C-alpha positions in Angstrom: -12.5 -94.5 27.1 -10.1 -91.8 28.1 -11.8 -89.4 30.3 -11.3 -85.4 28.5 -12.9 -82.3 29.4 -15.6 -82.9 27.1 -16.7 -86.0 28.9 -16.1 -85.6 32.6 -17.7 -87.6 35.1 -19.8 -86.6 37.6 -21.5 -89.2 39.9 -24.1 -88.4 43.0 -23.8 -90.4 46.1 -27.1 -92.1 47.9 -27.8 -88.6 49.6 -27.2 -86.4 46.6 -24.6 -84.6 48.9 -21.3 -85.0 47.4 -20.2 -85.1 43.9 -17.5 -87.1 42.3 -15.2 -85.5 39.3 -12.2 -86.0 37.6 -9.3 -83.3 38.1 -6.2 -82.8 36.4 -3.6 -81.1 38.0 0.2 -80.1 37.1 2.7 -82.7 38.9 4.3 -79.4 40.8 0.5 -78.4 42.0 -0.1 -81.8 43.2 3.1 -82.6 45.0 2.4 -79.3 46.7 -1.1 -80.1 47.9 0.0 -83.6 49.1 2.7 -82.0 51.0 0.5 -79.4 52.8 -2.3 -82.6 53.3 0.1 -84.5 55.3 1.4 -81.6 57.1 -2.2 -81.2 58.2 -3.2 -84.8 58.8 -5.6 -85.0 55.9 -5.9 -87.0 53.1 -5.3 -85.1 49.8 -9.1 -85.1 49.0 -9.7 -83.7 52.1 -7.0 -80.7 51.7 -8.5 -80.2 48.2 -12.0 -79.9 49.8 -10.9 -77.6 52.4 -8.9 -75.2 49.8 -12.2 -75.1 47.5 -14.5 -74.4 50.8 -12.2 -71.7 51.8 -11.7 -70.1 48.7 -15.6 -69.8 48.3 -16.0 -69.2 51.9 -13.6 -66.2 52.0 -15.2 -64.9 48.5 -18.6 -65.1 50.3 -19.9 -67.3 47.4 -20.6 -70.5 50.1 -24.2 -70.6 51.0 -24.4 -69.6 54.7 -26.3 -73.0 55.7 -23.0 -75.0 54.9 -21.4 -73.9 58.2 -20.1 -77.8 58.8 -17.6 -77.2 56.1 -16.1 -73.8 57.6 -16.3 -74.9 61.7 -12.6 -75.5 61.9 -11.4 -72.5 59.9 -14.0 -70.2 62.2 -11.9 -71.6 65.2 -8.6 -70.7 63.4 -9.5 -67.2 62.9 -10.1 -66.2 66.3 -8.1 -63.0 67.4 -5.6 -64.4 70.1 -6.3 -62.9 73.5 -2.7 -61.2 72.9 -3.9 -59.3 69.9 -7.1 -58.2 71.7 -5.2 -56.6 74.6 -3.3 -54.5 71.8 -6.9 -52.6 71.2 
């Protein structure tokens, strides 16, 4: 059975915390994501999860209780000491 948008598969894990699904991307986008993931020592799946989580967080659509998903980016957004001194 071929997967189409009308029969997209969703699978729940034992803890019901992760959903799996099929995603189609254009080849150039996939290549760019794979390169970005490699540059940051992440799996392609991990990179896609990070990109989606960051987009949701920046647009204030991520629930507050999901702080573990944004832990790394909070540290990355801290203002460097040099920038603090310029105020």
